[in-house]
A tleap script that builds the chain and sets N, CA, C and O, in Angstrom:
source leaprc.protein.ff14SB
mol = sequence {
  NMET ASP ASN VAL THR ASP ILE TYR ILE ASN
  LYS GLU GLY SER LYS PHE GLY ILE GLY GLY
  ILE TYR ILE ASP HIE SER GLU LEU GLY LEU
  VAL ARG VAL ILE ILE GLY TRP GLU PRO TYR
  GLU ILE ARG ARG GLY ARG LYS VAL ILE ARG
  ILE VAL ARG PHE ASP PHE ASN GLY PHE VAL
  ASN TYR ILE MET ARG ARG ALA SER ARG ARG
  ALA GLY THR PRO ILE THR ALA TYR ASN PRO
  VAL ALA SER VAL VAL ASP SER GLU PHE GLY
  VAL ARG ILE SER ILE GLU ALA GLU PRO VAL
  SER MET GLY SER ILE SER ILE ARG VAL LEU
  GLN GLU ALA MET ASP THR CPRO
}
set mol.1.N position { 16.122 -6.626 3.300 }
set mol.1.CA position { 15.014 -5.588 3.105 }
set mol.1.C position { 15.790 -4.619 3.148 }
set mol.1.O position { 15.428 -3.494 2.803 }
set mol.2.N position { 17.727 -5.056 3.846 }
set mol.2.CA position { 19.071 -4.041 3.762 }
set mol.2.C position { 18.490 -3.339 2.650 }
set mol.2.O position { 17.836 -2.379 3.057 }
set mol.3.N position { 18.476 -3.542 0.495 }
set mol.3.CA position { 18.654 -3.006 -0.681 }
set mol.3.C position { 17.231 -2.606 -0.776 }
set mol.3.O position { 16.982 -1.921 -1.767 }
set mol.4.N position { 16.159 -2.886 0.071 }
set mol.4.CA position { 14.530 -1.829 -0.478 }
set mol.4.C position { 15.277 -0.076 0.273 }
set mol.4.O position { 15.965 0.410 1.170 }
set mol.5.N position { 14.314 0.279 -1.170 }
set mol.5.CA position { 14.308 1.812 -0.480 }
set mol.5.C position { 13.548 2.884 -0.991 }
set mol.5.O position { 13.586 4.047 -0.588 }
set mol.6.N position { 12.595 2.254 -2.241 }
set mol.6.CA position { 11.258 2.493 -1.918 }
set mol.6.C position { 10.029 1.404 -2.480 }
set mol.6.O position { 10.286 0.524 -3.301 }
set mol.7.N position { 9.003 1.563 -2.043 }
set mol.7.CA position { 7.659 0.511 -1.986 }
set mol.7.C position { 6.781 1.809 -2.520 }
set mol.7.O position { 6.624 2.887 -1.947 }
set mol.8.N position { 6.364 1.460 -3.538 }
set mol.8.CA position { 4.332 2.089 -3.929 }
set mol.8.C position { 3.251 1.263 -4.371 }
set mol.8.O position { 2.922 0.319 -5.089 }
set mol.9.N position { 2.851 2.191 -3.493 }
set mol.9.CA position { 1.359 1.103 -4.121 }
set mol.9.C position { 1.002 2.100 -4.394 }
set mol.9.O position { 1.352 3.149 -3.854 }
set mol.10.N position { -0.378 1.878 -5.998 }
set mol.10.CA position { -1.281 2.691 -6.797 }
set mol.10.C position { -2.217 1.510 -6.238 }
set mol.10.O position { -1.738 0.434 -5.880 }
set mol.11.N position { -3.799 1.843 -6.187 }
set mol.11.CA position { -4.560 1.229 -6.787 }
set mol.11.C position { -4.884 1.176 -7.794 }
set mol.11.O position { -4.690 2.091 -8.595 }
set mol.12.N position { -5.643 -0.210 -8.152 }
set mol.12.CA position { -6.171 -0.672 -9.618 }
set mol.12.C position { -6.705 -0.229 -10.804 }
set mol.12.O position { -6.126 -0.147 -9.721 }
set mol.13.N position { -7.093 0.081 -11.662 }
set mol.13.CA position { -7.957 0.664 -12.566 }
set mol.13.C position { -7.814 2.147 -12.374 }
set mol.13.O position { -8.836 2.815 -12.214 }
set mol.14.N position { -7.411 2.342 -12.375 }
set mol.14.CA position { -6.491 4.713 -11.631 }
set mol.14.C position { -6.748 4.814 -13.513 }
set mol.14.O position { -6.949 3.802 -14.184 }
set mol.15.N position { -6.683 6.258 -14.120 }
set mol.15.CA position { -5.444 6.440 -14.903 }
set mol.15.C position { -4.358 6.483 -14.138 }
set mol.15.O position { -3.683 5.659 -14.756 }
set mol.16.N position { -3.859 6.737 -13.487 }
set mol.16.CA position { -2.751 7.654 -13.184 }
set mol.16.C position { -1.121 6.520 -13.002 }
set mol.16.O position { -0.008 6.921 -12.663 }
set mol.17.N position { -1.435 5.394 -13.283 }
set mol.17.CA position { -0.992 4.754 -13.786 }
set mol.17.C position { -0.797 3.479 -13.472 }
set mol.17.O position { -1.582 3.201 -12.566 }
set mol.18.N position { -0.069 2.458 -13.798 }
set mol.18.CA position { -0.070 1.207 -13.188 }
set mol.18.C position { -0.582 0.822 -11.657 }
set mol.18.O position { -0.187 1.465 -10.684 }
set mol.19.N position { -1.413 -0.189 -11.554 }
set mol.19.CA position { -2.037 -0.679 -10.269 }
set mol.19.C position { -1.166 -1.825 -9.906 }
set mol.19.O position { -0.551 -2.642 -10.593 }
set mol.20.N position { -1.337 -1.588 -8.194 }
set mol.20.CA position { 0.053 -2.988 -7.900 }
set mol.20.C position { 0.911 -2.460 -6.777 }
set mol.20.O position { 1.122 -1.249 -6.852 }
set mol.21.N position { 1.511 -3.156 -5.646 }
set mol.21.CA position { 2.482 -2.895 -5.596 }
set mol.21.C position { 3.718 -3.634 -6.009 }
set mol.21.O position { 3.911 -4.812 -6.310 }
set mol.22.N position { 5.010 -1.885 -5.879 }
set mol.22.CA position { 6.516 -1.995 -6.509 }
set mol.22.C position { 7.714 -1.357 -5.431 }
set mol.22.O position { 7.833 -0.443 -4.616 }
set mol.23.N position { 8.548 -2.547 -6.043 }
set mol.23.CA position { 9.497 -2.365 -4.375 }
set mol.23.C position { 10.535 -2.155 -5.935 }
set mol.23.O position { 10.525 -2.681 -7.047 }
set mol.24.N position { 11.645 -0.731 -5.020 }
set mol.24.CA position { 12.756 -0.489 -5.833 }
set mol.24.C position { 13.092 -0.856 -4.929 }
set mol.24.O position { 12.425 -0.596 -3.928 }
set mol.25.N position { 14.569 -1.827 -4.786 }
set mol.25.CA position { 15.701 -2.946 -4.614 }
set mol.25.C position { 16.653 -2.365 -5.729 }
set mol.25.O position { 16.533 -2.177 -6.939 }
set mol.26.N position { 17.836 -2.124 -4.631 }
set mol.26.CA position { 19.184 -1.667 -4.348 }
set mol.26.C position { 20.087 -2.149 -6.161 }
set mol.26.O position { 20.636 -1.475 -7.032 }
set mol.27.N position { 19.788 -3.704 -5.971 }
set mol.27.CA position { 20.185 -4.345 -7.146 }
set mol.27.C position { 19.588 -5.348 -8.068 }
set mol.27.O position { 20.238 -6.118 -8.776 }
set mol.28.N position { 17.692 -5.236 -7.965 }
set mol.28.CA position { 17.561 -5.713 -8.299 }
set mol.28.C position { 16.515 -4.795 -9.793 }
set mol.28.O position { 16.000 -5.359 -10.759 }
set mol.29.N position { 16.507 -3.556 -9.525 }
set mol.29.CA position { 15.751 -2.423 -9.519 }
set mol.29.C position { 13.914 -2.595 -9.250 }
set mol.29.O position { 13.393 -2.898 -8.177 }
set mol.30.N position { 13.160 -2.292 -10.612 }
set mol.30.CA position { 11.948 -2.303 -9.903 }
set mol.30.C position { 10.819 -3.406 -9.674 }
set mol.30.O position { 10.268 -3.578 -10.761 }
set mol.31.N position { 10.266 -4.203 -8.716 }
set mol.31.CA position { 10.232 -5.342 -8.713 }
set mol.31.C position { 8.659 -5.460 -8.167 }
set mol.31.O position { 8.468 -5.594 -6.958 }
set mol.32.N position { 7.666 -5.411 -8.995 }
set mol.32.CA position { 5.808 -5.733 -8.794 }
set mol.32.C position { 5.699 -7.051 -7.970 }
set mol.32.O position { 5.929 -8.236 -8.208 }
set mol.33.N position { 5.337 -6.477 -7.107 }
set mol.33.CA position { 5.092 -7.451 -5.780 }
set mol.33.C position { 4.000 -8.255 -6.155 }
set mol.33.O position { 3.087 -7.521 -6.535 }
set mol.34.N position { 3.734 -9.304 -6.205 }
set mol.34.CA position { 2.104 -9.965 -6.595 }
set mol.34.C position { 1.666 -10.928 -4.518 }
set mol.34.O position { 2.111 -11.853 -3.838 }
set mol.35.N position { 0.698 -9.981 -4.439 }
set mol.35.CA position { 0.057 -10.411 -3.003 }
set mol.35.C position { -1.777 -10.483 -3.753 }
set mol.35.O position { -2.142 -9.927 -4.790 }
set mol.36.N position { -3.049 -11.769 -2.349 }
set mol.36.CA position { -3.821 -11.489 -2.422 }
set mol.36.C position { -3.973 -13.571 -2.896 }
set mol.36.O position { -3.011 -14.286 -2.615 }
set mol.37.N position { -5.041 -14.098 -3.466 }
set mol.37.CA position { -5.124 -15.455 -3.578 }
set mol.37.C position { -6.042 -15.742 -4.111 }
set mol.37.O position { -6.980 -14.948 -4.036 }
set mol.38.N position { -6.159 -16.549 -4.616 }
set mol.38.CA position { -7.485 -17.628 -6.042 }
set mol.38.C position { -8.507 -17.469 -5.114 }
set mol.38.O position { -8.562 -17.652 -3.898 }
set mol.39.N position { -9.476 -17.005 -6.127 }
set mol.39.CA position { -11.163 -16.661 -5.260 }
set mol.39.C position { -11.234 -18.453 -4.928 }
set mol.39.O position { -10.549 -19.284 -5.523 }
set mol.40.N position { -12.068 -18.703 -4.023 }
set mol.40.CA position { -11.963 -19.980 -3.579 }
set mol.40.C position { -13.587 -19.985 -2.855 }
set mol.40.O position { -13.796 -19.212 -1.919 }
set mol.41.N position { -14.325 -20.594 -3.188 }
set mol.41.CA position { -15.871 -20.873 -2.497 }
set mol.41.C position { -16.074 -21.000 -0.975 }
set mol.41.O position { -15.056 -21.363 -0.385 }
set mol.42.N position { -16.967 -20.822 -0.340 }
set mol.42.CA position { -17.492 -21.325 0.801 }
set mol.42.C position { -18.855 -21.577 0.462 }
set mol.42.O position { -19.664 -20.848 -0.111 }
set mol.43.N position { -19.014 -23.147 1.076 }
set mol.43.CA position { -19.754 -24.192 0.974 }
set mol.43.C position { -20.500 -24.380 2.065 }
set mol.43.O position { -20.365 -24.011 3.232 }
set mol.44.N position { -21.726 -25.341 1.216 }
set mol.44.CA position { -22.430 -25.429 3.318 }
set mol.44.C position { -23.397 -26.396 2.238 }
set mol.44.O position { -24.288 -26.282 1.396 }
set mol.45.N position { -22.361 -27.625 3.049 }
set mol.45.CA position { -22.474 -29.145 2.420 }
set mol.45.C position { -22.182 -28.851 0.489 }
set mol.45.O position { -21.321 -28.058 0.106 }
set mol.46.N position { -22.825 -29.430 -0.219 }
set mol.46.CA position { -22.676 -29.523 -1.816 }
set mol.46.C position { -23.384 -27.419 -1.944 }
set mol.46.O position { -23.868 -27.462 -3.075 }
set mol.47.N position { -23.480 -26.823 -1.743 }
set mol.47.CA position { -24.496 -25.810 -1.518 }
set mol.47.C position { -23.122 -25.233 -1.790 }
set mol.47.O position { -22.271 -25.323 -0.906 }
set mol.48.N position { -22.719 -24.405 -3.420 }
set mol.48.CA position { -22.108 -22.715 -2.497 }
set mol.48.C position { -22.896 -21.352 -1.999 }
set mol.48.O position { -23.847 -20.724 -2.463 }
set mol.49.N position { -22.210 -21.220 -1.048 }
set mol.49.CA position { -23.019 -20.017 -0.168 }
set mol.49.C position { -22.564 -18.571 -0.757 }
set mol.49.O position { -23.403 -17.772 -1.174 }
set mol.50.N position { -21.634 -18.388 -0.757 }
set mol.50.CA position { -20.624 -17.020 -2.372 }
set mol.50.C position { -18.677 -17.828 -2.093 }
set mol.50.O position { -18.099 -18.822 -1.652 }
set mol.51.N position { -18.416 -16.370 -2.799 }
set mol.51.CA position { -17.361 -17.040 -3.618 }
set mol.51.C position { -16.663 -15.437 -2.679 }
set mol.51.O position { -17.242 -14.356 -2.567 }
set mol.52.N position { -15.216 -15.843 -2.113 }
set mol.52.CA position { -14.732 -14.658 -2.022 }
set mol.52.C position { -13.513 -14.338 -3.114 }
set mol.52.O position { -12.834 -15.140 -3.755 }
set mol.53.N position { -13.484 -13.081 -3.099 }
set mol.53.CA position { -11.777 -12.661 -4.286 }
set mol.53.C position { -10.948 -12.048 -3.216 }
set mol.53.O position { -11.648 -11.190 -2.679 }
set mol.54.N position { -10.121 -12.085 -2.826 }
set mol.54.CA position { -9.239 -10.596 -3.546 }
set mol.54.C position { -9.511 -8.913 -3.329 }
set mol.54.O position { -8.679 -8.168 -3.847 }
set mol.55.N position { -10.527 -8.365 -2.661 }
set mol.55.CA position { -9.772 -6.900 -2.973 }
set mol.55.C position { -8.991 -6.287 -2.840 }
set mol.55.O position { -8.735 -6.058 -1.658 }
set mol.56.N position { -7.815 -5.406 -4.211 }
set mol.56.CA position { -6.748 -5.587 -4.111 }
set mol.56.C position { -6.603 -3.656 -3.892 }
set mol.56.O position { -5.562 -3.061 -3.613 }
set mol.57.N position { -8.171 -2.940 -4.157 }
set mol.57.CA position { -8.042 -1.839 -3.737 }
set mol.57.C position { -8.827 -0.935 -2.503 }
set mol.57.O position { -8.737 0.268 -2.258 }
set mol.58.N position { -10.112 -2.645 -1.427 }
set mol.58.CA position { -9.943 -2.031 -0.178 }
set mol.58.C position { -8.878 -2.709 0.709 }
set mol.58.O position { -9.393 -2.960 1.799 }
set mol.59.N position { -7.648 -3.083 0.660 }
set mol.59.CA position { -7.113 -3.598 1.114 }
set mol.59.C position { -5.579 -2.395 0.979 }
set mol.59.O position { -4.736 -2.379 1.876 }
set mol.60.N position { -5.489 -1.643 -0.055 }
set mol.60.CA position { -5.371 -0.173 0.122 }
set mol.60.C position { -5.572 1.057 0.939 }
set mol.60.O position { -4.765 1.952 1.191 }
set mol.61.N position { -6.665 0.935 1.255 }
set mol.61.CA position { -7.885 1.436 1.324 }
set mol.61.C position { -7.997 1.043 2.841 }
set mol.61.O position { -8.713 1.817 3.476 }
set mol.62.N position { -7.623 0.340 3.332 }
set mol.62.CA position { -6.599 -0.450 4.343 }
set mol.62.C position { -5.803 0.016 4.893 }
set mol.62.O position { -5.792 0.449 6.045 }
set mol.63.N position { -4.620 -0.034 3.724 }
set mol.63.CA position { -2.955 0.146 4.673 }
set mol.63.C position { -3.658 1.980 4.563 }
set mol.63.O position { -3.837 2.520 5.655 }
set mol.64.N position { -3.990 2.772 3.352 }
set mol.64.CA position { -3.569 4.209 4.088 }
set mol.64.C position { -4.948 4.113 5.092 }
set mol.64.O position { -5.188 5.320 5.126 }
set mol.65.N position { -5.864 3.584 5.811 }
set mol.65.CA position { -6.543 4.118 7.279 }
set mol.65.C position { -5.277 3.876 8.110 }
set mol.65.O position { -4.895 4.584 9.042 }
set mol.66.N position { -4.687 2.779 7.640 }
set mol.66.CA position { -3.766 2.118 9.110 }
set mol.66.C position { -2.230 3.360 9.269 }
set mol.66.O position { -1.322 3.411 10.099 }
set mol.67.N position { -2.492 4.062 8.253 }
set mol.67.CA position { -1.106 4.868 8.112 }
set mol.67.C position { -1.137 6.335 8.389 }
set mol.67.O position { -0.118 7.019 8.485 }
set mol.68.N position { -2.511 6.842 8.529 }
set mol.68.CA position { -3.507 8.319 9.146 }
set mol.68.C position { -3.934 7.617 9.951 }
set mol.68.O position { -4.979 8.257 10.070 }
set mol.69.N position { -4.066 6.722 10.733 }
set mol.69.CA position { -4.052 6.758 11.789 }
set mol.69.C position { -3.085 6.281 12.917 }
set mol.69.O position { -3.394 6.520 14.084 }
set mol.70.N position { -2.237 5.795 12.704 }
set mol.70.CA position { -0.895 5.402 13.271 }
set mol.70.C position { -0.205 7.084 12.550 }
set mol.70.O position { 0.527 6.553 11.715 }
set mol.71.N position { -0.070 7.966 12.425 }
set mol.71.CA position { 0.127 9.627 11.377 }
set mol.71.C position { -0.486 9.769 12.764 }
set mol.71.O position { -0.089 9.190 13.776 }
set mol.72.N position { -1.469 10.586 12.677 }
set mol.72.CA position { -2.205 10.732 13.247 }
set mol.72.C position { -2.088 11.953 12.494 }
set mol.72.O position { -1.562 13.032 12.768 }
set mol.73.N position { -2.586 11.609 11.668 }
set mol.73.CA position { -3.051 12.799 10.165 }
set mol.73.C position { -4.441 12.504 9.500 }
set mol.73.O position { -4.599 11.823 8.486 }
set mol.74.N position { -5.360 13.083 10.183 }
set mol.74.CA position { -6.352 12.358 9.186 }
set mol.74.C position { -6.351 12.837 7.299 }
set mol.74.O position { -5.832 13.847 6.824 }
set mol.75.N position { -7.009 11.877 6.634 }
set mol.75.CA position { -7.316 11.898 5.459 }
set mol.75.C position { -8.544 11.785 4.571 }
set mol.75.O position { -9.218 10.878 4.084 }
set mol.76.N position { -8.526 13.756 4.585 }
set mol.76.CA position { -10.433 13.494 3.978 }
set mol.76.C position { -9.898 14.005 2.402 }
set mol.76.O position { -8.850 13.769 1.801 }
set mol.77.N position { -11.012 14.742 2.060 }
set mol.77.CA position { -11.424 15.486 0.758 }
set mol.77.C position { -10.976 16.788 0.883 }
set mol.77.O position { -10.642 17.408 -0.127 }
set mol.78.N position { -10.897 17.541 2.531 }
set mol.78.CA position { -10.226 18.663 2.861 }
set mol.78.C position { -8.977 18.740 2.803 }
set mol.78.O position { -8.336 19.753 2.524 }
set mol.79.N position { -8.183 16.747 3.289 }
set mol.79.CA position { -6.392 16.826 3.074 }
set mol.79.C position { -6.400 15.845 3.096 }
set mol.79.O position { -6.530 15.096 4.065 }
set mol.80.N position { -6.240 15.577 1.852 }
set mol.80.CA position { -6.205 14.524 0.513 }
set mol.80.C position { -4.698 13.992 0.493 }
set mol.80.O position { -4.467 12.809 0.243 }
set mol.81.N position { -3.621 14.965 0.784 }
set mol.81.CA position { -2.577 14.631 0.682 }
set mol.81.C position { -1.775 14.750 2.048 }
set mol.81.O position { -1.688 15.786 2.708 }
set mol.82.N position { -1.295 13.724 2.315 }
set mol.82.CA position { -0.329 13.641 3.392 }
set mol.82.C position { 1.071 12.772 3.572 }
set mol.82.O position { 1.178 11.592 3.238 }
set mol.83.N position { 1.932 13.428 4.055 }
set mol.83.CA position { 3.416 13.014 4.342 }
set mol.83.C position { 4.726 12.665 5.911 }
set mol.83.O position { 5.803 13.097 6.322 }
set mol.84.N position { 4.278 12.217 6.069 }
set mol.84.CA position { 4.565 11.780 7.323 }
set mol.84.C position { 6.237 10.854 7.407 }
set mol.84.O position { 6.793 10.289 6.466 }
set mol.85.N position { 6.759 10.968 8.950 }
set mol.85.CA position { 7.724 10.310 9.209 }
set mol.85.C position { 7.595 9.281 9.804 }
set mol.85.O position { 7.252 9.807 10.863 }
set mol.86.N position { 7.576 7.897 10.091 }
set mol.86.CA position { 7.390 7.217 11.112 }
set mol.86.C position { 8.683 6.848 11.603 }
set mol.86.O position { 9.236 5.973 10.936 }
set mol.87.N position { 9.813 7.636 13.390 }
set mol.87.CA position { 10.833 6.995 12.831 }
set mol.87.C position { 10.914 5.688 14.176 }
set mol.87.O position { 12.007 5.305 14.593 }
set mol.88.N position { 10.000 5.303 14.551 }
set mol.88.CA position { 10.176 4.036 14.842 }
set mol.88.C position { 10.829 3.129 13.962 }
set mol.88.O position { 11.987 2.739 14.104 }
set mol.89.N position { 9.595 2.617 12.512 }
set mol.89.CA position { 10.516 2.204 11.442 }
set mol.89.C position { 11.005 1.729 10.816 }
set mol.89.O position { 11.243 0.585 10.428 }
set mol.90.N position { 11.439 3.732 10.481 }
set mol.90.CA position { 12.307 4.486 10.222 }
set mol.90.C position { 11.875 4.998 8.532 }
set mol.90.O position { 12.593 5.876 8.055 }
set mol.91.N position { 10.971 4.570 7.847 }
set mol.91.CA position { 10.200 5.663 7.166 }
set mol.91.C position { 9.632 6.057 6.667 }
set mol.91.O position { 9.042 5.095 6.176 }
set mol.92.N position { 9.073 7.151 6.160 }
set mol.92.CA position { 8.769 8.187 5.129 }
set mol.92.C position { 7.497 8.042 4.548 }
set mol.92.O position { 7.711 7.148 3.730 }
set mol.93.N position { 5.960 8.437 4.414 }
set mol.93.CA position { 4.681 7.792 4.724 }
set mol.93.C position { 3.919 9.196 3.817 }
set mol.93.O position { 3.305 10.228 4.087 }
set mol.94.N position { 4.440 8.423 2.555 }
set mol.94.CA position { 3.883 10.052 1.561 }
set mol.94.C position { 1.830 9.343 1.184 }
set mol.94.O position { 1.716 8.259 0.611 }
set mol.95.N position { 1.013 9.844 1.448 }
set mol.95.CA position { -0.464 9.285 1.027 }
set mol.95.C position { -1.479 10.575 -0.055 }
set mol.95.O position { -1.466 11.769 0.247 }
set mol.96.N position { -2.081 10.172 -0.976 }
set mol.96.CA position { -2.171 10.353 -1.982 }
set mol.96.C position { -4.167 10.457 -1.524 }
set mol.96.O position { -4.723 9.468 -1.047 }
set mol.97.N position { -4.453 10.945 -1.620 }
set mol.97.CA position { -5.976 10.022 -1.418 }
set mol.97.C position { -7.591 11.168 -2.852 }
set mol.97.O position { -7.262 12.250 -3.339 }
set mol.98.N position { -8.965 10.577 -3.143 }
set mol.98.CA position { -9.273 11.411 -3.378 }
set mol.98.C position { -9.341 12.480 -3.406 }
set mol.98.O position { -8.729 12.759 -2.375 }
set mol.99.N position { -9.629 13.364 -3.811 }
set mol.99.CA position { -10.009 14.504 -5.731 }
set mol.99.C position { -7.914 14.634 -5.684 }
set mol.99.O position { -8.055 15.856 -5.729 }
set mol.100.N position { -6.787 14.504 -5.653 }
set mol.100.CA position { -6.203 14.557 -6.314 }
set mol.100.C position { -5.454 12.969 -6.531 }
set mol.100.O position { -4.238 13.161 -6.547 }
set mol.101.N position { -5.739 11.602 -6.688 }
set mol.101.CA position { -5.023 10.655 -6.815 }
set mol.101.C position { -6.606 10.283 -6.399 }
set mol.101.O position { -7.495 10.785 -5.712 }
set mol.102.N position { -6.301 8.424 -7.714 }
set mol.102.CA position { -7.282 7.572 -6.842 }
set mol.102.C position { -7.512 6.540 -5.218 }
set mol.102.O position { -8.307 5.980 -4.463 }
set mol.103.N position { -5.703 6.982 -5.590 }
set mol.103.CA position { -5.271 6.097 -4.189 }
set mol.103.C position { -3.641 5.291 -4.738 }
set mol.103.O position { -3.302 4.475 -5.596 }
set mol.104.N position { -2.974 6.103 -3.653 }
set mol.104.CA position { -1.279 5.895 -3.983 }
set mol.104.C position { -0.681 6.007 -3.117 }
set mol.104.O position { -0.835 7.191 -2.817 }
set mol.105.N position { 0.390 5.285 -1.963 }
set mol.105.CA position { 1.494 5.954 -0.934 }
set mol.105.C position { 2.451 4.869 -1.738 }
set mol.105.O position { 2.451 3.898 -2.495 }
set mol.106.N position { 3.478 6.035 -0.785 }
set mol.106.CA position { 4.313 5.923 -1.574 }
set mol.106.C position { 5.335 5.523 -0.002 }
set mol.106.O position { 4.950 6.345 0.830 }
set mol.107.N position { 6.367 4.659 0.612 }
set mol.107.CA position { 6.993 4.309 1.620 }
set mol.107.C position { 8.692 4.930 1.083 }
set mol.107.O position { 9.118 4.492 0.014 }
set mol.108.N position { 9.307 5.639 1.651 }
set mol.108.CA position { 10.752 5.204 2.050 }
set mol.108.C position { 11.587 5.095 2.867 }
set mol.108.O position { 11.761 5.773 3.879 }
set mol.109.N position { 12.316 3.993 2.372 }
set mol.109.CA position { 13.435 3.285 3.415 }
set mol.109.C position { 14.346 5.104 3.606 }
set mol.109.O position { 14.763 5.848 2.718 }
set mol.110.N position { 14.360 5.252 4.927 }
set mol.110.CA position { 15.427 5.942 5.498 }
set mol.110.C position { 16.234 5.997 6.004 }
set mol.110.O position { 16.340 5.813 7.217 }
set mol.111.N position { 17.582 6.434 4.790 }
set mol.111.CA position { 19.203 5.314 5.249 }
set mol.111.C position { 19.165 5.742 6.407 }
set mol.111.O position { 18.939 4.676 6.980 }
set mol.112.N position { 19.207 6.399 7.106 }
set mol.112.CA position { 19.381 6.243 8.963 }
set mol.112.C position { 19.085 4.618 9.320 }
set mol.112.O position { 19.957 4.050 9.977 }
set mol.113.N position { 18.060 3.954 8.974 }
set mol.113.CA position { 17.173 2.950 9.198 }
set mol.113.C position { 18.124 2.388 9.378 }
set mol.113.O position { 18.567 1.851 10.393 }
set mol.114.N position { 18.558 2.493 8.230 }
set mol.114.CA position { 19.161 0.995 7.179 }
set mol.114.C position { 20.714 1.214 8.203 }
set mol.114.O position { 20.878 0.273 8.980 }
set mol.115.N position { 21.367 1.870 8.241 }
set mol.115.CA position { 22.342 2.323 9.225 }
set mol.115.C position { 22.057 1.435 10.332 }
set mol.115.O position { 23.073 1.162 10.970 }
set mol.116.N position { 21.178 0.991 10.687 }
set mol.116.CA position { 21.166 0.481 12.173 }
set mol.116.C position { 21.452 -0.616 12.501 }
set mol.116.O position { 20.755 -1.480 11.970 }
set mol.117.N position { 22.288 -0.998 13.245 }
set mol.117.CA position { 22.148 -2.782 13.679 }
set mol.117.C position { 20.817 -3.332 14.257 }
set mol.117.O position { 20.716 -4.523 14.550 }
savepdb mol mol.pdb
quit
């Protein structure tokens, strides 16, 4: 993780760019990260009860809520943009929510955190 400088998380299906998770690596450049799983069926006997799919936009909403809660900065329609520094993890998190953006998160790994062992 020493070579990771930035992490970008954007919701899928928005007009503001390509959705997904991207990591800016000092040697490899911009790399797309694939997360999730294939849809799978929950069965009772031979009957399929439901099909579970990975909801990437729900995952982005969860990350936004957790970062907001950890930083103590509410993200609402009246305050859709937040930028906080988490000194424990050594990152700066910038979040944009609706109506400014469909939902995007930028995480900068601070150089001081990378220098300490």
